[in-house]
C-alpha positions in Angstrom: 104.7 27.4 92.9 107.8 28.1 95.1 109.9 29.1 92.0 107.1 31.5 90.9 107.0 33.2 94.2 110.7 33.6 94.3 110.8 35.1 90.8 108.1 37.7 91.7 110.1 38.5 94.9 113.3 39.0 93.0 111.6 41.1 90.4 110.2 43.4 93.1 113.6 43.6 94.8 115.3 44.4 91.5 112.9 47.2 90.9 113.4 48.6 94.4 117.2 48.5 93.8 116.8 50.3 90.5 114.7 53.1 92.1 116.8 53.3 95.3 118.7 56.4 94.4 115.7 58.2 93.1 113.7 57.3 96.2 116.5 58.4 98.5 116.7 61.8 96.8 112.9 62.3 96.9 112.9 61.3 100.6 115.7 63.7 101.5 113.9 66.6 99.8 110.6 65.6 101.4 112.2 65.4 104.8 113.2 69.1 104.6 109.7 70.0 103.7 108.3 67.9 106.6 110.6 69.8 109.0 108.9 73.1 108.0 105.5 71.5 108.1 106.1 70.2 111.6 107.2 73.6 112.8 104.1 75.2 111.1 101.8 72.8 112.8 103.5 73.2 116.2 103.2 77.0 116.0 99.5 76.9 115.1 98.9 74.5 118.1 100.7 76.8 120.5 99.2 80.2 119.4 95.8 80.8 121.2 92.8 80.2 118.9 91.6 83.8 119.3 94.7 85.2 117.6 93.1 84.8 114.1 95.6 87.2 112.5 98.6 85.2 113.5 97.0 81.9 112.5 96.1 83.3 109.0 99.5 84.8 108.5 101.7 81.7 109.2 102.6 79.8 106.1 105.3 77.5 104.6 107.4 79.1 101.8 109.9 77.8 99.4 113.2 79.7 99.5 114.4 80.7 96.0 118.0 81.3 95.2 119.2 77.8 96.3 120.1 74.9 94.1 117.1 73.0 92.9 118.7 69.8 94.2 118.8 71.3 97.7 115.3 72.7 98.4 114.9 75.0 101.4 111.7 75.8 103.2 110.8 78.4 105.8 107.9 79.1 108.1 107.1 82.8 108.0 104.4 85.2 109.3 103.3 87.0 106.3 100.0 88.9 106.7 97.7 89.7 103.9 96.9 93.4 103.5 93.5 94.6 104.7 91.5 97.7 104.0 91.1 100.1 106.8 87.5 99.2 106.8 88.4 95.7 107.9 90.7 97.0 110.6 89.6 98.5 113.9 90.5 102.1 113.0 89.9 103.3 116.5 92.7 101.0 117.8 95.1 101.1 114.8 98.2 103.1 114.1 99.6 103.3 110.6 103.3 103.4 109.8 104.7 104.0 106.3 107.8 102.0 105.4 110.0 101.8 102.3 109.7 98.5 100.6 112.6 96.1 101.0 115.1 96.1 98.1 113.8 99.5 97.0 116.5 100.7 94.6 115.3 104.0 93.3 115.2 107.2 95.3 112.3 107.5 97.8 109.9 110.3 96.7 109.9 113.4 99.0 106.2 113.0 99.8 106.8 109.4 101.0 109.7 110.7 103.2 107.2 113.1 104.7 104.8 110.3 105.6 107.6 108.4 107.2 109.0 111.4 109.1 105.7 112.5 110.5 104.3 109.1 111.3 102.6 107.2 112.8 99.2 108.1 111.4 95.6 107.2 112.0 92.9 106.2 109.5 91.5 109.8 109.7 94.8 111.6 109.3 96.7 109.7 106.7 96.7 112.3 103.8 97.3 109.9 100.9 98.2 106.4 99.9 101.8 106.1 98.8 102.8 104.2 95.7 102.7 100.5 96.7 105.7 99.9 94.5 107.7 102.2 96.7 106.3 101.9 100.2 103.9 99.8 102.3 101.6 100.8 105.1 102.0 98.7 108.2 99.2 98.7 110.8 99.8 98.1 114.5 97.2 97.5 117.1 97.1 100.1 119.8 94.7 101.1 122.5 92.1 103.8 121.8 94.0 106.3 124.0 97.2 105.9 122.0 95.3 106.2 118.8 93.6 109.4 119.9 96.9 110.9 121.1 98.5 110.2 117.7 95.4 111.6 115.9 95.6 114.8 118.0 99.3 115.1 117.3 98.8 114.8 113.5 96.1 117.4 113.6 98.4 119.8 115.6 101.2 119.5 113.1 98.9 119.3 110.1 100.0 122.8 108.9 103.7 121.6 108.8 103.3 118.3 106.9 100.5 119.7 104.7 102.8 122.5 103.5 105.6 120.0 102.7 103.2 117.8 100.7 101.8 120.7 98.8 105.3 121.7 97.8 105.5 118.4 96.0 102.3 119.2 94.1 100.0 117.1 96.3 96.6 118.5 97.2 95.8 117.5 100.8 92.1 116.8 101.3 90.1 118.2 104.2 90.0 115.7 107.2 86.4 114.7 106.5 87.3 113.7 102.9 90.5 112.0 104.0 88.4 109.5 106.0 86.5 108.6 102.8 89.8 108.2 101.0 91.3 105.9 103.6 88.5 103.4 103.3 90.2 102.4 100.0 93.7 102.2 101.6 95.2 98.8 102.2 97.5 98.2 105.2 99.7 95.3 106.2 99.1 94.2 109.8 102.3 94.0 111.8 102.0 90.3 112.7 105.7 90.2 113.6 105.1 92.7 116.4 102.0 90.9 117.6 103.8 87.6 117.6 106.7 89.0 119.7 104.2 90.5 122.2 102.6 87.1 122.6 106.0 85.3 122.7 107.4 87.5 125.6 104.2 88.9 127.2 104.8 92.5 126.1 102.3 95.5 126.2 100.0 93.9 128.7 99.6 90.7 126.7 99.8 87.4 128.6 103.0 85.5 127.5 102.3 82.4 125.4 105.7 81.3 123.9 105.3 79.6 120.6 108.5 80.2 118.5 111.0 79.3 121.3 109.5 75.9 122.3 109.0 75.0 118.6 112.5 75.8 117.5 114.1 74.3 120.6 112.3 71.0 120.2 113.0 70.9 116.5 116.7 71.6 117.1 117.0 68.9 119.8 118.1 65.4 118.9 114.7 63.9 119.2 113.2 66.7 117.0 114.6 65.1 113.8 113.5 61.7 115.0 109.9 62.8 115.3 109.9 63.5 111.5 112.2 60.6 110.4 109.9 58.0 112.0 107.1 58.9 109.7 105.5 55.8 108.2 105.6 57.2 104.6 109.4 57.5 104.8 109.7 53.8 105.7 107.4 52.8 102.9 109.3 54.9 100.4 112.4 52.7 101.0 110.9 49.2 101.5 107.6 49.2 99.7 107.7 48.6 95.9 104.0 49.5 95.6 104.4 52.8 97.3 104.5 55.5 94.6 103.8 58.7 96.5 107.6 59.5 96.6 107.4 60.3 92.8 105.6 63.6 93.7 108.0 64.6 96.5 108.9 67.2 97.6 105.5 68.8 98.0 105.2 72.1 96.1 104.1 75.2 98.0 102.7 78.3 96.3 104.5 80.9 98.4 108.1 81.9 97.5 110.6 84.1 99.4 114.1 85.2 98.4 117.2 83.8 100.1 118.0 87.3 101.4 114.7 87.4 103.2 115.2 84.0 104.6 118.5 85.1 106.1 116.7 87.6 108.2 115.2 84.7 110.2 118.7 84.2 111.7 118.4 87.7 113.3 114.9 86.9 114.4 116.1 83.7 116.0 118.8 85.7 117.9 116.1 88.0 119.3 114.3 85.0 120.6 117.4 83.9 122.4 117.2 80.3 121.2 120.6 78.5 120.9 120.9 75.7 118.4 123.2 72.9 119.6 126.0 72.0 117.2 
């Protein structure tokens, strides 16, 4: 009986040794994902529950452009576009921005929208080609929205003439409102997040990025993740097989060039990462 038990034990140990390198690689990759998952969870916990837009926009993304053997993940605030009917038009300003990595020349009519912006739901004359530009919505007070609306009505003659030179027929204001119900805008969640982070524009400060990054960058930050029970099992339990599916796959992808912008964002936050 003793010899049988020893044989079984040696067999399990032999299997663990054989899988040791594969398990180590899987654990290392999963650890990187878990860092991002911890940061994501921490941010959601720190952002007030009534900030639905920020909660919805935060997600974990895989960074493409890095070696497959070295996966990189990022936590980003990427809002889904909404129709103007879903947004509070009376408290929303619209900005037209050229899409990142746009290689071809920007059409003159799009330049006009950028030059004469911001716009309101009732004054935006047309929807630019989504392949060229995006419409970003920013929450504003009703007074600010009315001021912008009045300004676009005052200079209507100027921008209308410029657009018509490009062969665009500008609809009367009443018809524009109907047109803009079909327009999709991208909420400026980055701005909303910064307002909340620093208490800007009359918003009560509720830091979420700074404490999350600071804690994660501290010595005990890595320890919080490294002590996960699943990581211990991956290295000592023969019967634990979940490591074979590591790292976890995420549907969202961002380019390496986009991920590098996070460094500039971190500088804005004023967080110093200890070396």
